C-alpha positions in Angstrom: 62.8 136.1 233.1 60.3 134.2 235.1 60.0 134.7 238.9 62.4 132.8 241.1 61.6 129.3 242.0 62.2 127.9 245.5 65.1 125.5 245.8 66.8 123.6 248.6 70.0 121.6 248.9 70.1 118.1 250.5 73.6 117.3 251.5 75.9 120.0 252.9 79.2 118.4 252.5 82.1 119.8 250.4 80.1 119.8 247.1 76.8 120.7 248.7 78.4 123.9 250.1 79.7 124.7 246.7 76.1 124.4 245.4 74.8 126.7 248.1 77.6 129.2 247.3 76.8 129.1 243.6 73.1 129.6 244.2 73.9 133.0 245.8 74.7 134.4 242.4 71.4 133.1 240.9 69.0 134.9 243.2 67.1 136.2 240.2 66.3 132.6 239.3 66.4 130.7 242.6 65.2 131.5 246.0 67.4 129.4 248.2 65.0 128.3 250.9 67.5 126.2 252.9 69.3 122.9 253.2 69.3 119.6 255.1 72.2 117.5 256.3 72.0 115.2 259.3 75.6 116.0 260.3 75.6 119.0 262.6 79.2 119.8 261.7 78.2 120.1 258.0 75.4 122.5 258.9 77.7 124.6 261.0 80.2 124.7 258.2 77.5 126.3 256.0 76.8 128.9 258.6 80.5 129.7 258.9 80.9 129.9 255.1 77.9 132.2 254.7 79.4 134.5 257.4 82.9 134.5 256.0 81.8 135.2 252.4 79.1 137.7 253.4 76.2 135.9 251.7 73.1 138.1 251.2 71.1 135.6 253.2 72.1 132.6 255.2 70.1 129.6 254.1 68.1 127.9 256.9 69.0 124.5 258.2 65.9 122.3 258.0 65.3 119.5 260.6 64.6 116.8 258.0 64.6 116.2 254.2 60.9 115.8 254.4 60.5 119.3 255.9 62.7 120.8 253.2 60.8 119.1 250.4 57.5 120.6 251.7 59.0 124.1 251.3 60.5 124.0 247.8 59.8 123.7 244.1 63.1 122.0 243.3 65.9 120.3 245.2 69.6 119.8 244.5 70.6 116.3 245.8 74.3 116.4 246.8 74.4 113.5 249.1 76.6 110.4 248.9 75.6 108.4 245.8 73.9 105.5 247.6 71.3 108.0 249.0 70.5 109.7 245.6 67.5 107.5 244.8 66.2 107.4 248.4 66.0 111.2 248.3 64.8 111.6 244.7 61.9 109.2 245.0 59.9 111.0 247.6 60.9 114.4 246.0 59.3 113.3 242.7 56.3 111.9 244.5 55.7 115.4 245.9 56.2 117.0 242.4 59.6 118.5 243.3 62.1 118.9 240.4 65.4 117.2 241.1 69.0 118.1 240.3 71.0 115.0 241.1 74.8 115.0 241.3 76.7 112.4 239.3 76.7 109.4 239.3 72.9 109.6 239.1 72.4 106.6 241.4 74.3 103.7 242.8 72.6 101.0 240.7 71.1 100.9 237.2 67.7 99.7 238.4 67.4 102.8 240.7 68.0 105.2 237.8 65.5 103.3 235.6 62.9 103.5 238.4 63.5 107.3 238.6 62.6 107.7 234.9 59.2 106.2 235.6 58.8 108.3 238.7 59.8 111.5 236.8 57.4 110.8 233.9 54.6 110.1 236.4 55.3 113.3 238.3 55.9 115.3 235.1 59.0 116.8 236.7 62.5 117.8 235.5 65.4 115.6 236.6 68.8 117.0 235.6 72.1 115.1 236.3 75.2 117.0 237.4 77.6 116.1 234.6 79.2 119.5 235.0 81.9 119.1 232.3 79.2 119.7 229.7 79.2 123.3 231.0 82.9 123.7 231.2 83.7 126.9 229.2 86.7 125.2 227.5 84.4 122.4 226.3 81.8 124.9 225.3 84.4 126.9 223.3 85.5 123.7 221.5 82.0 122.4 220.8 81.5 124.7 217.8 84.4 123.1 216.1 83.3 119.5 216.5 82.3 117.7 213.4 81.8 113.9 213.8 84.9 113.1 215.9 86.2 109.6 215.5 88.6 109.2 218.4 88.7 110.7 221.9 91.6 110.4 224.3 91.0 111.7 227.9 93.3 112.0 230.9 91.7 112.9 234.2 94.3 112.8 236.9 93.8 114.0 240.5 96.1 114.3 243.5 95.5 112.0 246.4 92.6 113.0 248.7 91.3 110.7 251.4 87.8 112.0 250.8 85.8 109.6 248.6 88.2 106.7 248.7 85.3 104.3 249.2 84.1 105.2 245.6 86.0 103.6 242.7 87.8 106.2 240.5 85.6 105.1 237.6 82.5 106.4 239.3 84.3 109.4 240.9 86.3 110.8 238.0 86.1 108.7 234.8 82.3 109.0 234.6 82.8 112.7 233.6 84.7 111.6 230.4 82.4 108.7 229.8 79.5 111.3 229.6 81.5 113.5 227.2 82.3 110.6 225.0 78.7 109.5 224.8 77.7 113.1 224.2 79.9 113.8 221.2 80.6 110.4 219.5 78.1 108.9 217.2 76.6 105.4 217.7 76.1 103.1 220.6 78.8 101.6 222.8 79.4 98.1 221.2 82.5 97.0 223.2 84.2 97.8 226.4 87.7 96.9 227.5 89.2 98.1 230.8 91.7 97.5 233.5 92.6 99.1 236.8 94.3 98.8 240.1 93.8 99.8 243.7 96.9 101.6 245.0 95.9 103.3 248.3 92.6 101.7 249.5 90.4 98.8 248.6 88.7 100.4 245.6 90.3 101.1 242.2 92.4 104.2 242.1 93.7 104.1 238.5 91.7 102.9 235.6 91.9 102.8 231.8 88.9 102.0 229.5 88.6 101.7 225.8 85.0 102.2 224.5 84.2 101.1 220.9 81.1 102.5 219.2 78.9 101.1 216.6 79.9 104.0 214.3 83.5 102.9 214.5 84.5 105.7 216.8 86.7 105.0 219.8 87.2 106.6 223.2 90.3 105.9 225.3 89.9 107.1 228.9 92.3 107.2 231.8 91.5 108.3 235.3 93.7 108.4 238.4 93.3 109.9 241.9 96.9 109.2 243.0 98.8 111.4 240.6 101.3 114.0 241.5 100.2 116.6 238.9 96.5 117.2 238.3 95.3 117.0 234.7 91.9 117.1 233.0 92.6 117.0 229.2 90.5 115.7 226.4 91.8 115.3 222.8 89.4 114.8 219.9 90.3 113.7 216.4 88.1 114.1 213.4 88.6 114.2 209.7 91.1 117.1 208.9 91.1 118.4 212.5 92.4 117.8 216.0 91.1 119.5 219.1 92.8 119.7 222.4 90.7 120.8 225.4 92.2 121.6 228.8 89.3 121.4 231.2 91.3 122.2 234.2 93.1 125.3 232.9 90.2 126.4 230.8 91.8 126.5 227.3 91.2 125.0 223.9 93.2 124.6 220.7 91.9 123.6 217.3 94.3 122.4 214.5 92.7 121.8 211.2 93.9 121.3 207.6 92.7 123.3 204.6 93.4 122.5 200.9 95.7 124.9 199.1 95.0 125.6 195.4 97.9 125.1 193.0 99.8 128.2 192.2 98.8 130.0 195.5 101.8 131.6 197.0 102.9 130.0 200.3 103.3 131.8 203.6 106.9 131.4 204.5 105.9 130.9 208.1 103.1 128.5 207.4 103.1 124.7 207.9 102.2 122.8 204.8 101.7 119.1 204.2 102.7 117.7 200.8 101.4 114.2 200.6 102.0 112.4 197.2 98.8 112.0 195.2 96.9 114.5 197.3 96.2 118.2 197.3 98.6 120.2 199.4 97.1 121.2 202.7 98.0 123.9 205.2 97.8 123.5 209.0 95.9 126.2 210.8 96.1 126.6 214.6 93.2 128.4 216.3 92.6 129.1 220.0 88.9 129.7 220.6 88.2 132.3 223.2 87.2 130.7 226.5 84.9 132.6 228.9 85.2 132.9 232.6 82.0 131.1 233.4 81.4 129.0 236.5 80.2 125.6 235.2 78.2 124.8 238.3 76.5 128.2 238.2 75.7 127.6 234.6 74.2 124.1 235.1 72.1 125.4 237.9 70.9 128.2 235.7 70.1 125.6 233.0 68.2 123.6 235.6 66.0 126.6 236.3 65.4 127.2 232.6 64.2 123.6 232.3 62.1 123.7 235.5 60.4 127.0 234.4 59.7 125.6 230.9 62.0 128.0 229.1 64.3 125.4 227.6 64.7 121.6 227.5 66.9 120.0 230.0 70.4 119.7 228.6 71.5 116.7 230.8 68.4 114.6 231.3 68.0 111.6 233.5 68.5 109.3 230.4 72.0 110.7 229.9 72.9 110.1 233.5 71.6 106.5 233.2 73.6 106.0 229.9 76.9 107.1 231.6 76.2 105.0 234.7 75.5 102.0 232.4 78.9 102.3 230.7 80.7 103.0 233.9 79.2 99.9 235.5 80.4 97.9 232.5 83.8 99.4 232.9 83.9 98.3 236.5 82.7 94.8 235.5 85.6 94.5 233.0 88.1 95.7 235.6 86.9 93.2 238.1 87.3 90.5 235.5 90.8 91.6 234.8 91.6 91.4 238.5 90.2 88.0 239.0 92.9 85.3 238.7 92.4 82.5 236.3 92.1 79.1 237.8 
C-alpha cells in the first residue's frame, strides 16, 4: 500500500458530509486535509457530525476553494452540478486529481473541455456513478453474459431537496450508466416521456434506449413514489438476473440442458419445449457483501491516483451517461410540447 494522499472535499451539503464520513474509514489511503463550503451552516454541520460520531480527526474548514486546492493532491467535488466544471477546471490546472459526483457537469461542452484539461494535466478524473460499486451489482456482474434487455425501476419518496434538478439527471442517470456499462453497442435511438408532478421540473420519467447491437434498456425513475425501489432486471440468452440495489440482494435464474434418460428431480422445474432439448431452471442467489459503495469508489479513486490501477469510472463514462441523459431530456421536452 502506498502512503496516504492528501484529499479535500468541496461541498459540505448532505452528500458532501457522507463523503467526509466515508473518508474516515480510509485513513490508510487518504489524509483528509479539510473541506470548503461557502455556507457557514454546512460547515457547522460537519463539525457537529464529527463530534457526534467521534471522528478521529475533525477536518478543517478552509476559507476558500483555492486555499483547499493549494493543500491537497486530490479533491472530491460534491457541489451542485452547475459548479462542477467551475471547480474542476482550476483543480486540474494545479495538477489536482478530481473525483466529481454525478452528473459530471451541467452541459456536454463542459465535460468535453474537462477531458482536454485532464489530459493536459495528466491527472485522474473519476465520476461518482456509485451503483457500479453497489455490492449487489458486483455480485451479479460475474453472471453477466451479453445481456440483451435491461429493465430498471428507480423510485424514491418525495424529498424537497433537489427538486430543481430533473429526475433524469438526479436518479435515472444511475441506470443509464449501468446500461451503457453492460450492454453492447452504441445507443442508436432514444424514446422518452415524463411529467412534472410537484415542481416545475420532471418528477417521473421513462426512457427506452435502443443499442446498435439490438439490445434494449427500459428505464423508469420517479421521486414522488410511496415505496422506494431500486431494481434492475437483466435478460440474456438462457438466463435472467434480478438485482435489488436498495436491499442489496441478487438472484440469478438460468436454464441448463438436460440429457435424455437423466432422472428428473421431483422438486425441480423443467421446461419441455417441442423440438428442443429439455431444460431445467436453476435459481441461484449470489452472496452479497456488506461493502459501502461510496467507501469503495473512494478507495478505487486512490488506487487510480496512486497508479495502482486504472480508473474504473473515467471521465469518458460520465460524459457518455450525460450525453444520453441529455437526449432523454430532449425527447421528454418534445413529448411535452403541444403540436400546433
